[in-house]
C-alpha positions in Angstrom: -0.3 0.0 0.3 1.4 3.8 -1.1 0.9 7.1 1.0 0.5 10.1 -1.0 4.0 11.0 0.0 5.1 8.6 -2.4 2.5 9.3 -5.0 4.5 12.2 -5.8 7.1 10.5 -6.1 9.3 11.8 -9.5 10.8 9.4 -11.8 14.4 9.8 -12.3 16.7 8.2 -14.6 18.1 4.2 -13.6 21.8 3.9 -13.3 23.1 1.2 -15.3 23.4 -1.2 -12.2 19.5 -1.3 -11.9 16.8 0.5 -11.7 15.7 3.4 -9.8 12.9 4.0 -7.7 12.0 7.8 -7.9 12.5 11.0 -5.1 10.7 8.8 -2.5 9.4 11.5 0.8 8.0 9.2 3.2 4.8 8.8 5.3 4.4 8.9 9.0 1.8 6.0 8.5 4.4 2.4 8.4 1.0 0.3 5.9 2.4 -3.0 5.3 -0.2 -5.3 3.2 -1.6 -8.6 5.3 -0.3 -11.0 3.1 3.4 -9.9 4.1 5.1 -10.4 7.3 8.7 -9.1 9.2 11.7 -10.8 8.0 14.5 -9.3 9.4 14.5 -10.8 13.0 15.5 -14.0 11.4 18.2 -12.3 10.0 21.6 -11.1 11.9 22.4 -7.7 11.4 25.5 -6.5 10.9 27.4 -2.9 9.8 29.4 -1.3 7.8 30.8 0.5 11.6 29.0 3.3 14.2 29.3 5.3 16.5 29.5 4.8 20.5 25.9 4.1 21.7 24.4 4.0 18.2 24.7 1.0 17.0 23.3 -2.0 15.0 21.0 -2.6 17.5 18.9 1.2 17.3 17.6 0.2 14.0 15.5 -2.9 15.5 14.4 -1.9 18.6 10.8 -0.3 17.6 12.0 3.4 19.0 12.2 6.0 16.5 14.3 8.6 19.4 17.7 6.7 18.4 19.2 5.9 15.5 22.3 4.5 14.0 25.3 6.5 13.1 27.7 5.6 11.2 31.9 6.7 11.5 33.3 6.3 8.7 34.2 6.6 4.8 31.1 6.5 2.7 29.0 4.2 2.3 28.0 3.1 4.5 25.9 -0.5 5.4 23.7 -2.3 6.5 24.0 -6.2 6.1 21.4 -8.8 7.1 22.4 -12.1 6.9 19.2 -15.2 7.1 20.8 -19.1 7.1 18.9 -20.5 4.7 17.7 -18.6 1.7 14.2 -16.6 2.5 11.9 -14.6 -0.2 12.1 -10.9 0.9 9.5 -7.8 -1.1 10.0 -4.6 0.9 12.5 -2.4 2.7 11.2 -0.1 4.9 13.7 2.8 6.8 12.2 5.4 9.0 14.2 8.3 8.2 13.3 12.0 9.6 15.8 15.1 7.7 14.2 17.8 10.2 15.7 16.0 13.0 18.7 14.6 11.1 19.7 17.3 8.6 22.7 16.1 6.6 22.2 13.3 8.6 19.7 12.2 6.6 20.0 9.8 3.7 20.0 11.2 -0.6 20.6 7.3 -2.6 20.2 4.6 -1.0 21.4 1.0 -2.8 20.1 -2.7 -2.3 21.7 -5.8 -3.1 21.2 -9.0 -2.4 23.0 -12.4 -3.1 24.3 -15.7 -1.2 27.2 -13.3 0.7 29.4 -10.3 0.0 30.9 -12.1 -2.4 28.3 -11.9 -5.0 26.0 -9.4 -4.1 24.4 -7.7 -7.3 22.5 -4.5 -7.3 19.0 -5.0 -7.6 16.9 -1.4 -6.3 19.0 2.2 -6.0 16.2 4.9 -4.3 16.9 8.9 -4.1 15.3 10.8 -1.1 13.9 14.0 -1.2 14.4 15.3 2.2 12.0 12.4 3.9 10.8 12.5 6.9 9.1 9.3 7.9 8.0 5.0 6.4 10.5 5.1 3.6 9.1 2.5 1.9 11.1 0.4 -0.8 9.7 -2.3 -3.2 11.3 -5.2 -4.6 9.5 -6.3 -6.9 10.8 -6.3 -10.8 10.3 -4.7 -13.8 7.9 -8.3 -14.7 5.2 -8.3 -12.7 5.1 -11.9 -11.9 9.1 -11.0 -9.8 7.4 -9.9 -7.0 9.8 -10.7 -4.3 13.5 -11.8 -4.7 14.9 -15.4 -3.2 17.9 -14.6 -1.2 20.4 -15.2 1.5 21.9 -11.6 2.3 19.9 -8.4 2.0 22.4 -5.5 2.0 21.3 -1.6 2.2 24.5 1.3 1.3 23.9 4.6 1.6 25.4 5.7 -1.1 25.0 10.4 0.0 23.6 12.6 2.9 21.5 15.4 2.1 23.4 17.9 2.5 26.5 16.5 1.5 27.1 14.7 4.9 29.2 11.9 5.4 28.3 9.9 8.7 24.4 8.8 8.6 21.1 8.3 10.7 18.7 5.7 9.6 16.4 5.4 13.2 14.7 2.3 12.0 14.6 -1.1 9.5 11.6 -3.2 9.0 12.6 -6.5 6.3 9.5 -7.5 4.8 8.3 -10.7 2.8 4.9 -13.1 1.9 3.7 -14.5 4.2 3.3 -18.3 3.9 0.6 -20.1 2.7 -1.1 -21.8 5.9 -2.1 -24.9 3.6 0.4 -26.8 1.9 0.1 -27.5 -1.8 -2.5 -24.9 -2.0 -2.4 -21.9 -4.5 -5.2 -20.2 -3.1 -4.2 -17.3 0.3 -7.5 -17.9 2.7 -7.4 -15.9 5.3 -10.7 -16.5 6.9 -10.5 -19.2 9.7 -13.5 -21.0 7.7 -12.3 -20.9 4.4 -9.3 -22.4 5.8 -10.5 -25.4 7.6 -13.1 -26.6 3.8 -10.1 -25.7 1.4 -8.4 -29.3 1.2 -11.2 -33.2 0.7 -11.0 -35.4 3.7 
């Protein structure tokens, strides 16, 4: 589900490495389709650098008053590695230009692969003074490509607003498709009654 702010996104030319998703502004509400589930808790998180007291845990504490702050050269990296291949559909970041100004990301690359050795850029987005939740779809140009299947996801902060060096991100959430509760059943029923009567006894 897209917000009004996201619908105002202005398309930008795509770089050779991957498609551009436009200039995103953020939404005050975290809105996710009911057929998605949060996947980030099953992954191992790491960052390329952090300032003392503003480490990777701040990205996952459900507190918009805390933030991860990088402490090194760009690009700044957030890595999420999974023990088995997972299906991922959506990355959502909380950033706040009003509070963080030059620490606010302006260009982000999303990369995926089996590990650090073969990461491939699948999406780039540019942010326009964002305040709120920024939704980044991982789906491809083909409408049948609604998710990616990967062992690792990397979020790379390529640049910040006002030419800032280090970056602030307040929250990151990652979503994948919710598994079908009925094995070998192509339809996704949401009603318990429909699920009960969806198979022949």
